[in-house]
C-alpha positions as CSV (number, residue, x, y, z in Angstrom):
1,M,-68.7,10.2,-97.1
2,L,-69.2,13.4,-98.1
3,Y,-64.5,13.3,-98.2
4,H,-64.8,10.4,-100.6
5,L,-67.6,11.7,-102.7
6,L,-66.0,15.0,-102.6
7,Y,-62.3,14.6,-103.2
8,G,-64.0,12.2,-106.3
9,L,-64.8,15.5,-108.3
10,H,-61.0,16.3,-108.0
11,E,-60.2,15.5,-111.7
12,Y,-63.4,17.2,-112.7
13,M,-62.1,20.9,-111.0
14,S,-58.7,20.6,-109.1
15,A,-60.7,23.1,-105.8
16,F,-61.4,19.9,-104.5
17,N,-58.2,19.1,-103.8
18,V,-57.9,21.0,-101.1
19,F,-60.0,18.4,-99.4
20,R,-57.6,15.4,-99.3
21,Y,-55.2,17.6,-96.3
22,I,-56.2,16.1,-93.2
23,T,-55.7,20.0,-92.0
24,F,-58.6,20.9,-93.9
25,R,-61.1,17.9,-92.7
26,T,-59.9,18.3,-89.5
27,I,-61.2,21.9,-89.2
28,T,-64.6,21.1,-91.4
29,A,-65.0,18.0,-89.2
30,G,-64.3,20.4,-85.7
31,L,-67.2,23.2,-87.6
32,T,-69.5,20.2,-88.6
33,A,-69.8,18.6,-85.0
34,F,-69.8,22.2,-83.3
35,L,-72.9,23.0,-85.5
36,L,-74.6,19.4,-85.0
37,C,-74.4,19.9,-81.7
38,F,-75.0,23.8,-81.9
39,L,-78.3,23.8,-83.6
40,M,-79.5,19.9,-82.2
41,G,-79.2,21.3,-77.9
42,P,-82.0,23.5,-78.0
43,L,-83.8,20.5,-79.1
44,V,-82.9,17.8,-77.4
45,I,-83.3,20.1,-74.0
46,A,-86.6,20.5,-74.4
47,F,-87.6,17.4,-75.9
48,M,-85.6,16.5,-72.2
49,R,-87.8,18.6,-70.1
50,E,-90.7,17.5,-71.5
51,K,-90.0,13.9,-70.4
52,Q,-88.4,15.6,-67.2
53,I,-85.4,13.5,-67.8
54,G,-84.3,15.4,-64.8
55,Q,-80.8,15.2,-62.9
56,Y,-80.6,13.6,-59.9
57,I,-78.6,15.2,-57.1
58,R,-77.5,13.1,-54.2
59,R,-78.5,14.7,-50.7
60,L,-74.7,14.2,-49.3
61,G,-73.3,16.8,-51.7
62,P,-72.7,20.6,-51.3
63,A,-76.2,21.7,-50.2
64,S,-75.9,24.5,-53.1
65,H,-75.9,21.7,-55.8
66,Q,-79.9,20.7,-54.5
67,D,-80.9,23.9,-57.1
68,K,-79.1,22.4,-60.1
69,A,-81.9,19.1,-59.3
70,G,-83.8,18.5,-62.8
71,T,-81.7,20.0,-65.0
72,P,-81.7,18.1,-68.3
73,T,-79.5,15.4,-69.0
74,M,-78.5,12.7,-70.9
75,G,-77.0,15.4,-72.7
76,G,-73.8,13.2,-73.9
77,V,-76.2,11.9,-77.1
78,L,-75.8,14.9,-78.5
79,I,-72.3,15.2,-78.0
80,I,-71.5,11.4,-79.5
81,V,-73.8,12.1,-82.0
82,S,-72.1,14.6,-83.5
83,V,-69.0,13.8,-83.2
84,V,-69.5,10.1,-85.3
85,V,-71.6,12.3,-87.5
86,A,-69.0,14.3,-88.7
87,T,-66.2,11.7,-88.4
88,L,-67.5,9.8,-90.8
89,F,-69.1,12.9,-93.0
90,W,-64.8,13.6,-93.5
91,T,-62.5,11.4,-92.8
92,D,-61.0,8.5,-95.0
93,L,-64.2,5.5,-94.1
94,R,-60.9,2.8,-94.8
95,S,-59.2,4.4,-91.6
96,Y,-59.1,0.8,-89.8
97,Y,-58.1,2.5,-86.9
98,M,-60.9,5.5,-87.3
99,W,-63.6,2.5,-86.8
100,I,-61.7,1.4,-83.6
101,V,-62.2,4.7,-82.5
102,V,-66.3,4.7,-83.5
103,F,-67.0,0.9,-81.9
104,V,-65.3,1.9,-79.0
105,V,-67.2,5.4,-78.6
106,T,-70.5,3.5,-80.0
107,C,-70.2,1.2,-76.8
108,F,-69.2,2.6,-73.7
109,C,-72.1,5.8,-74.9
110,L,-74.8,2.6,-74.7
111,I,-73.4,1.6,-71.3
112,G,-73.5,4.9,-70.4
113,F,-77.3,5.6,-71.6
114,A,-78.2,2.0,-69.7
115,D,-76.7,3.6,-66.8
116,D,-78.4,7.2,-67.3
117,Y,-81.4,5.4,-67.8
118,L,-81.3,3.0,-65.0
119,K,-81.1,6.1,-63.1
120,Q,-82.6,8.9,-64.6
121,I,-85.9,7.6,-67.1
122,L,-86.2,4.3,-64.4
123,K,-85.5,7.1,-61.4
124,R,-83.2,4.0,-59.8
125,N,-81.1,6.2,-58.4
126,R,-78.0,3.3,-59.2
127,G,-78.4,2.3,-62.4
128,L,-76.3,-0.3,-63.6
129,R,-74.6,-2.1,-60.7
130,G,-71.0,-1.4,-60.3
131,W,-69.5,-4.6,-61.0
132,T,-71.1,-5.0,-63.5
133,K,-70.2,-1.6,-65.7
134,F,-66.9,-2.2,-64.8
135,F,-67.1,-6.1,-66.7
136,M,-68.4,-4.6,-70.0
137,Q,-66.0,-1.6,-70.4
138,V,-63.3,-4.4,-69.5
139,V,-64.7,-6.5,-72.0
140,I,-64.9,-3.5,-74.7
141,A,-61.6,-2.7,-74.0
142,A,-60.0,-5.6,-74.4
143,I,-62.0,-6.7,-78.2
144,A,-60.5,-2.8,-78.8
145,A,-56.4,-3.8,-78.1
146,T,-56.8,-6.9,-79.0
147,L,-57.9,-5.9,-82.5
148,L,-54.9,-3.5,-82.3
149,Y,-52.6,-5.5,-81.1
150,C,-53.5,-8.4,-83.5
151,Y,-53.2,-5.3,-86.3
152,P,-50.0,-6.1,-88.3
153,E,-48.8,-2.1,-88.9
154,F,-49.6,-2.1,-85.3
155,S,-46.8,-2.1,-82.9
156,S,-47.0,-3.2,-78.9
157,R,-44.0,-0.4,-78.4
158,I,-45.1,2.5,-75.7
159,T,-43.4,5.8,-75.5
160,I,-41.5,6.9,-72.4
161,P,-42.6,11.2,-72.3
162,F,-39.0,13.2,-72.0
163,V,-37.4,9.9,-72.8
164,K,-35.0,9.5,-75.5
165,D,-34.6,6.0,-77.7
166,F,-36.1,3.8,-75.2
167,S,-40.0,2.3,-76.3
168,P,-40.3,-1.0,-74.5
169,D,-42.3,-3.8,-76.4
170,L,-45.0,-4.9,-74.0
171,G,-46.2,-7.9,-76.3
172,P,-49.4,-9.8,-75.2
173,L,-49.5,-7.9,-72.3
174,Y,-49.6,-4.5,-73.9
175,I,-53.6,-5.8,-74.7
176,I,-53.7,-5.8,-70.6
177,F,-52.1,-2.4,-70.4
178,A,-54.4,-1.1,-73.5
179,V,-57.8,-1.8,-71.3
180,F,-56.3,-0.5,-68.0
181,V,-55.7,2.8,-70.3
182,I,-59.1,2.6,-71.9
183,V,-61.0,1.7,-68.7
184,G,-59.5,4.2,-66.5
185,A,-59.8,6.9,-68.3
186,S,-63.7,6.6,-69.3
187,N,-63.6,6.4,-65.2
188,A,-61.5,9.5,-64.9
189,V,-63.6,11.7,-67.1
190,N,-66.8,10.5,-65.4
191,L,-65.8,11.0,-62.2
192,T,-64.6,14.6,-62.9
193,D,-68.6,15.5,-64.9
194,G,-69.9,16.6,-61.3
195,L,-69.2,20.6,-62.1
196,D,-70.9,22.9,-64.9
197,G,-68.6,22.2,-67.4
198,L,-66.2,21.1,-65.6
199,A,-65.1,18.1,-67.5
200,I,-66.7,19.3,-71.3
201,G,-63.5,22.3,-70.2
202,P,-60.6,19.6,-70.1
203,V,-62.0,17.3,-72.9
204,I,-62.0,20.1,-75.7
205,I,-58.1,20.5,-74.2
206,A,-57.0,17.1,-74.5
207,A,-58.7,15.8,-77.9
208,G,-57.0,19.4,-78.7
209,T,-53.3,18.4,-78.4
210,Y,-54.4,14.9,-79.2
211,M,-55.4,16.4,-82.7
212,L,-51.8,17.1,-82.4
213,F,-50.2,14.1,-81.8
214,A,-52.3,12.0,-83.8
215,Y,-51.3,14.2,-87.0
216,V,-47.0,13.8,-86.5
217,A,-47.5,10.5,-85.7
218,G,-49.1,9.1,-88.9
219,H,-46.7,12.2,-90.9
220,S,-43.0,9.7,-91.4
221,Q,-41.2,13.2,-91.9
222,I,-42.5,15.1,-89.1
223,A,-42.3,11.8,-86.5
224,Q,-38.9,11.0,-87.4
225,Y,-37.9,14.1,-87.3
226,L,-39.7,14.4,-83.9
227,Q,-38.0,11.2,-83.3
228,I,-41.4,9.5,-81.9
229,N,-43.2,6.1,-83.5
230,Y,-44.7,6.8,-86.5
231,V,-48.1,5.0,-86.9
232,A,-49.3,5.1,-90.1
233,G,-52.9,6.2,-90.4
234,S,-53.4,7.7,-87.5
235,G,-52.9,10.4,-89.3
236,E,-56.7,10.3,-89.9
237,L,-57.6,9.9,-86.3
238,A,-56.5,13.6,-85.7
239,I,-60.5,14.6,-87.9
240,L,-62.1,12.8,-85.3
241,C,-60.3,14.9,-82.1
242,G,-61.3,17.9,-84.3
243,A,-64.9,16.5,-84.0
244,L,-64.4,16.4,-80.5
245,A,-63.2,19.7,-79.6
246,G,-65.9,20.7,-81.7
247,A,-68.8,19.1,-80.5
248,G,-67.3,19.8,-77.1
249,L,-67.4,23.8,-78.0
250,G,-70.9,23.3,-78.5
251,F,-71.9,21.4,-76.0
252,L,-70.0,23.8,-73.7
253,W,-72.2,26.7,-74.8
254,F,-75.2,25.0,-73.1
255,N,-73.3,22.7,-70.1
256,A,-71.6,26.5,-68.7
257,Y,-72.3,27.5,-66.0
258,P,-75.4,27.5,-64.5
259,A,-75.6,24.2,-66.9
260,Q,-79.1,23.8,-68.7
261,I,-78.3,20.7,-69.6
262,F,-75.5,17.7,-67.8
263,M,-73.8,15.2,-70.4
264,G,-74.3,12.3,-68.0
265,D,-72.9,9.0,-67.5
266,V,-74.0,8.3,-71.3
267,G,-71.0,11.5,-72.3
268,S,-68.4,11.0,-69.8
269,L,-68.3,7.8,-70.1
270,P,-67.2,7.4,-73.9
271,L,-65.5,11.1,-74.4
272,G,-62.9,9.4,-71.7
273,A,-62.5,6.2,-73.5
274,A,-62.3,8.1,-76.5
275,L,-58.5,9.5,-75.4
276,G,-57.8,6.2,-73.5
277,I,-58.2,4.5,-77.2
278,I,-56.6,7.7,-79.5
279,A,-53.7,7.4,-76.6
280,I,-52.9,4.5,-77.8
281,I,-53.3,4.7,-81.4
282,T,-51.2,7.5,-81.9
283,K,-48.5,5.4,-79.1
284,Q,-48.8,9.3,-76.0
285,E,-50.4,6.4,-74.0
286,I,-48.4,7.3,-70.7
287,L,-48.6,10.8,-71.7
288,L,-52.1,10.2,-71.4
289,V,-51.3,10.7,-67.5
290,I,-50.1,14.8,-67.8
291,V,-52.7,15.8,-70.9
292,G,-55.7,14.3,-68.5
293,G,-53.7,15.7,-65.9
294,V,-57.4,17.5,-64.2
295,F,-59.0,14.0,-65.0
296,V,-56.1,11.8,-63.1
297,M,-56.1,14.0,-59.9
298,E,-60.2,13.7,-59.9
299,A,-59.9,9.8,-59.9
300,L,-56.8,9.5,-57.6
301,S,-58.6,12.0,-55.0
302,V,-61.3,9.3,-54.8
303,I,-59.3,6.9,-54.5
304,I,-57.4,8.1,-51.5
305,Q,-60.2,9.2,-49.9
306,V,-61.9,5.6,-50.2
307,G,-59.0,3.8,-49.2
308,Y,-57.6,6.2,-46.4
309,F,-61.9,6.0,-45.3
310,K,-61.7,2.4,-44.8
311,M,-57.9,2.2,-43.4
312,T,-58.4,4.3,-40.8
313,G,-62.2,3.5,-39.7
314,G,-64.1,7.2,-40.5
315,R,-60.9,9.4,-41.3
316,R,-60.9,11.9,-44.4
317,V,-58.2,13.6,-46.4
318,F,-60.6,15.7,-48.2
319,R,-63.8,17.7,-46.7
320,M,-65.4,15.3,-50.2
321,A,-64.6,13.4,-52.8
322,P,-63.6,14.2,-55.8
323,L,-61.7,17.1,-55.4
324,H,-63.7,19.4,-57.0
325,H,-66.2,19.4,-54.3
326,H,-63.7,19.4,-51.6
327,F,-62.8,22.7,-52.7
328,E,-66.2,23.9,-52.7
329,L,-66.6,22.9,-49.7
330,K,-63.7,25.3,-48.9
331,G,-65.8,27.7,-49.8
332,W,-64.8,28.3,-53.5
333,A,-67.3,29.0,-55.7
334,E,-68.4,26.9,-58.6
335,S,-67.3,28.9,-61.7
336,K,-64.6,29.6,-59.7
337,V,-63.6,25.4,-59.3
338,I,-64.2,25.1,-62.5
339,I,-61.9,28.2,-64.6
340,R,-59.1,27.1,-62.3
341,F,-58.9,23.3,-63.2
342,W,-59.6,24.7,-66.7
343,I,-56.3,26.6,-66.3
344,I,-55.1,23.3,-65.0
345,A,-55.7,21.4,-67.8
346,I,-54.0,24.1,-70.5
347,L,-51.1,24.2,-68.6
348,L,-50.7,20.9,-68.7
349,A,-51.6,20.7,-72.5
350,L,-48.1,23.0,-73.3
351,V,-46.2,20.8,-71.0
352,S,-46.8,17.3,-72.7
353,L,-46.8,18.9,-76.1
354,S,-43.3,20.1,-75.2
355,T,-42.4,16.6,-74.7
356,L,-42.2,16.8,-78.7
357,K,-39.3,18.0,-78.6
358,L,-37.8,17.8,-74.4
359,R,-36.7,14.1,-75.4
């Protein structure tokens, strides 16, 4: 909205011409999202405490986590509102891809809100039934994938990291592939959200990484030089990624150890889904496995633990899953687990960015 208003003034004052640049609007979107999250944070925390919307801690978890019981949760609302508002302020509202991402983020936010509402407000420990939540995620992801596949300017080709001149076209199967990426990313981030700041740190790093991918994919000359798939109009997603990173930093101010607020499913589900749909649009779908390597490790640890437990009749691979709990039970301090996982996320992001030239 502000973009259309301010850029429209460039005919009268040349200084307003700066708003046509995606790079400038990405910075302003990031700062806007950060300030919204940072300024609203104390109000949201106070409201959650007044309404006694506090985190429920499982008895089966590490004993040190029992002290976290009652900490305000559902702070993901703060992140998503900041991201959506900042994006609508600074992006080109004619962008088809931007509206699909906003659709996915909003719908997954509502799914997470319903789950958190049942658990944290109505005090039903289970929340939404697993299959119900999964079915809703698949439906939303399928709608978004179909809208993309039917869009004339969107290609159903996928990019293979580190491989040049090979971009297979999946055809209609791309819809199934896209659903898997979106739903998988959403639940992987959700599983990672178990320690103070553990999930939001890698989300910020991944958002920053895909901010660069979105920009180069949407720039015809750079895309041609780097020999990557050019996606006309995807550059606007860099602004949304900037808003994601900015809101994440604002939330981290309050979510850093010891956390004053948790994001809950209302935050983790849409954040993961956002990374998934952005990876799809920028044609860096498979690379999300590396960019979001921390989330992949956490998800795989749960799959391996549950599968091995069932096959062996009660034996375990890890002391506890997801993986961050395993290291906690090995004696690592919570802050050490968090920071080391952040370091891994940064290294994986650098490896991912190297694929732009190592092809």
